[in-house]
C-alpha positions in Angstrom: -72.7 182.7 97.4 -69.8 183.1 95.5 -70.4 181.0 92.8 -67.8 178.7 90.7 -65.8 177.7 93.8 -64.0 174.6 93.6 -61.7 173.4 96.8 -58.3 171.8 96.1 -55.2 170.1 98.5 -53.4 173.5 99.7 -50.3 172.2 98.5 -51.4 173.0 95.0 -51.5 176.5 95.5 -48.8 178.3 94.2 -46.1 180.5 95.4 -46.4 184.2 96.1 -45.6 186.3 92.9 -42.2 187.8 92.2 -41.4 190.9 94.2 -41.9 193.3 91.2 -45.6 192.1 91.2 -46.1 192.1 95.1 -43.7 193.2 98.1 -42.5 190.0 100.2 -39.9 189.6 102.5 -38.3 187.0 101.2 -34.8 186.0 103.1 -34.1 189.5 104.0 -32.4 190.3 106.5 -33.0 192.7 109.0 -29.9 195.2 109.4 -31.2 198.0 112.0 -30.4 201.4 110.2 -31.3 203.6 113.1 -28.2 202.0 114.8 -26.6 203.8 112.2 -27.4 207.1 113.2 -27.7 206.5 117.3 -26.3 209.1 119.6 -24.1 208.4 122.6 -26.5 210.2 124.8 -29.7 209.3 123.1 -32.4 207.4 124.7 -36.2 206.9 124.5 -39.0 205.1 125.7 -41.4 203.0 123.3 -45.0 203.3 123.5 -46.8 201.5 126.2 -48.0 199.0 122.8 -45.7 197.6 120.9 -45.8 195.1 118.0 -43.4 192.4 117.7 -42.7 191.0 114.1 -43.1 187.3 114.6 -45.4 184.5 112.4 -48.3 185.4 114.6 -48.3 188.9 113.0 -49.4 187.2 109.4 -53.1 187.6 108.9 -55.4 184.7 109.4 -57.2 185.3 105.7 -55.4 185.6 103.1 -56.7 186.0 99.3 -54.2 185.4 96.4 -55.0 187.0 93.1 -53.3 185.2 89.6 -51.5 188.0 88.2 -50.4 185.4 85.2 -50.9 186.2 81.4 -54.5 185.2 80.8 -55.8 186.6 84.1 -53.7 189.6 83.6 -55.6 190.4 80.2 -58.9 189.3 82.0 -58.5 192.3 84.4 -56.9 190.4 87.2 -54.5 193.6 88.3 -57.9 195.9 88.7 -59.3 192.9 90.8 -55.7 192.7 93.0 -56.0 196.7 93.5 -59.9 196.5 94.6 -59.5 193.5 96.6 -56.4 195.5 98.3 -58.7 198.8 98.7 -61.3 197.2 100.2 -59.5 194.6 102.8 -60.0 194.6 106.7 -56.6 194.9 108.2 -56.9 191.1 109.4 -57.2 190.0 105.7 -54.3 190.1 103.4 -54.6 190.3 99.2 -51.6 189.6 96.9 -50.8 188.1 93.9 -49.6 184.8 92.9 -48.9 182.5 89.8 -51.2 180.9 87.7 -54.1 178.7 89.3 -55.0 176.7 86.5 -58.6 176.9 84.8 -57.3 179.7 82.2 -60.1 181.7 80.7 -62.2 181.1 83.5 -60.4 184.3 85.3 -59.6 186.3 86.9 -58.9 183.4 89.6 -58.1 183.9 93.0 -57.8 181.5 95.9 -59.0 182.1 99.7 -56.3 180.8 102.4 -56.4 179.1 104.8 -59.3 177.3 103.0 -58.3 176.4 99.5 -61.6 177.6 98.2 -60.7 179.0 94.4 -63.3 181.6 92.8 -63.6 182.0 89.3 -64.9 185.3 86.8 -63.5 187.8 89.6 -63.5 190.6 87.0 -65.8 193.5 88.3 -65.3 195.6 91.6 -69.1 194.1 92.4 -67.9 190.5 92.3 -64.7 191.8 94.5 -67.1 193.0 97.1 -69.2 189.7 97.3 -66.0 187.7 97.7 -65.2 190.1 100.6 -68.8 189.8 101.8 -68.8 186.1 101.8 -64.9 185.6 103.4 -65.5 188.4 105.8 -69.3 189.0 106.6 -70.9 191.6 106.9 -74.0 193.6 105.3 -73.7 193.7 101.7 -74.5 197.6 102.0 -71.4 198.1 103.8 -69.4 196.5 100.9 -71.0 198.9 98.8 -70.0 201.5 101.2 -66.3 200.4 100.7 -66.2 200.4 97.0 -67.6 204.0 97.3 -64.9 204.9 99.8 -62.3 202.9 97.5 -63.1 205.5 94.5 -63.0 208.5 96.7 -59.7 207.8 97.4 -58.8 207.4 94.1 -60.3 210.8 93.0 -57.9 212.2 96.2 -54.9 209.9 94.6 -55.3 211.4 91.1 -56.1 215.3 92.4 -52.8 215.2 94.2 -50.7 213.7 91.3 -52.4 216.4 89.0 -52.9 219.4 90.5 -51.4 219.0 94.3 -54.5 220.2 96.0 -54.1 219.0 99.2 -57.0 220.5 100.4 -59.2 219.2 98.1 -57.6 215.6 98.8 -58.5 216.0 102.3 -62.3 216.6 101.5 -62.7 213.8 99.4 -60.9 211.3 102.0 -62.9 212.7 104.7 -65.9 212.0 102.6 -64.4 208.4 102.1 -64.3 207.9 106.2 -67.7 209.1 106.7 -68.7 206.4 104.8 -67.8 204.3 107.4 -66.7 201.5 105.0 -66.1 197.9 106.3 -62.8 197.4 104.9 -60.0 199.5 104.0 -60.8 202.3 106.5 -57.4 202.3 108.3 -55.7 203.1 104.3 -57.9 206.2 104.4 -57.1 207.4 108.0 -53.3 206.8 107.0 -53.8 208.9 103.5 -55.6 211.8 105.1 -52.5 211.6 107.8 -50.0 212.2 104.7 -52.2 214.8 103.5 -52.5 216.7 106.4 -49.2 216.9 107.1 -48.3 218.2 103.8 -50.9 221.0 104.9 -49.1 221.6 108.1 -51.9 220.4 110.1 -49.2 218.4 112.2 -51.0 217.3 115.3 -54.5 216.5 112.9 -51.8 214.4 111.1 -50.8 212.4 114.0 -54.0 211.6 115.3 -55.0 210.1 112.0 -51.8 208.3 112.0 -53.0 206.9 115.5 -56.0 206.0 114.6 -54.9 204.1 111.2 -52.7 201.9 113.6 -55.4 201.3 116.2 -57.7 199.8 113.8 -55.0 197.8 112.2 -52.1 197.0 114.9 -49.6 195.1 112.3 -50.0 197.9 109.7 -46.7 199.4 108.9 -47.8 202.3 107.1 -49.4 203.7 109.8 -46.1 203.8 112.1 -44.4 205.3 109.5 -46.9 208.1 109.1 -46.8 208.4 113.4 -42.9 209.2 113.1 -43.7 211.2 110.0 -45.4 213.7 111.9 -43.5 213.4 115.2 -40.5 214.5 112.9 -42.4 217.2 111.7 -43.1 218.0 115.4 -39.6 217.9 116.0 -40.1 214.9 118.3 -37.0 213.3 117.1 -36.6 210.1 119.6 -40.2 209.6 119.3 -40.2 209.3 115.4 -37.1 207.2 115.6 -39.3 204.4 117.7 -42.1 204.2 115.5 -39.6 203.6 112.6 -38.5 201.3 114.2 -42.1 199.6 114.9 -42.5 199.6 111.4 -39.6 197.8 110.0 -40.1 195.3 113.0 -43.4 194.5 111.2 -42.1 194.5 107.8 -38.0 194.3 107.2 -38.3 195.0 103.6 -39.5 198.6 104.3 -35.5 199.2 104.7 -35.0 198.6 101.1 -37.9 201.3 100.1 -35.9 204.4 99.2 -38.5 206.6 100.4 -37.8 205.1 103.7 -33.8 205.3 103.1 -34.9 209.2 102.7 -36.4 209.3 106.3 -33.7 207.6 108.1 -31.2 210.0 106.5 -33.3 213.1 107.2 -33.6 211.8 110.5 -30.2 211.4 111.0 -29.6 215.0 110.3 -31.9 215.7 112.7 -30.7 213.9 115.4 -27.3 215.0 114.8 -28.1 218.8 114.4 -30.0 218.1 117.9 -26.5 217.3 119.3 -24.8 219.9 118.5 -24.0 222.9 121.4 
């Protein structure tokens, strides 16, 4: 049981937080950047399984965490990060404005049921909420928290010492725990680390596993594109970048994605030279 749950009309649920708190699509219009460097004799085939962005691509369950001032002081940012880290692919986690009942936070709402939950300030509480929303053995959600802790350690290792080998070891340990949620992110992270290590084939395999587990996860396709570009398979890399943008057009605003596009453009132009 989640405890301290109340229900209201969906119309009372506040909108998502502004873009500085959570990456939203807004009214962004897709401008296909890859058309800027399409070669006149350039052709490629899409993978057998393609993903089209549409209303159907949105997750069936969404958890919105209040990040307004009072809940923020009570730890809602940490709650948001924990829920995002252990969420299965079919559950989206976003920040939002005030949900009311300030002082009982951090507060969140589960949609489409419009079930509001109070006092969500600890990782154990976040795991309890996920177990209630998604089902599963409570021990599996404990494993999800342990895997998330290992993932954070891997991120710290990369930031502080740039030790890709230790980061890969930690991420592999996390994957071996077989967490109920967040495993697609672990495969994506290990793909990135393995690419840094020069293990391109293994990086590609991890990225494919991430997209298999979470077909609507744009970063999995970006990682596949990165691995393929490192393997000089530029046509295929372009295709996977396109698939990522179709899923989330806001990626085009990312500086890192723009850098990928520029690098791929250089590779495609160079490949055309006699």
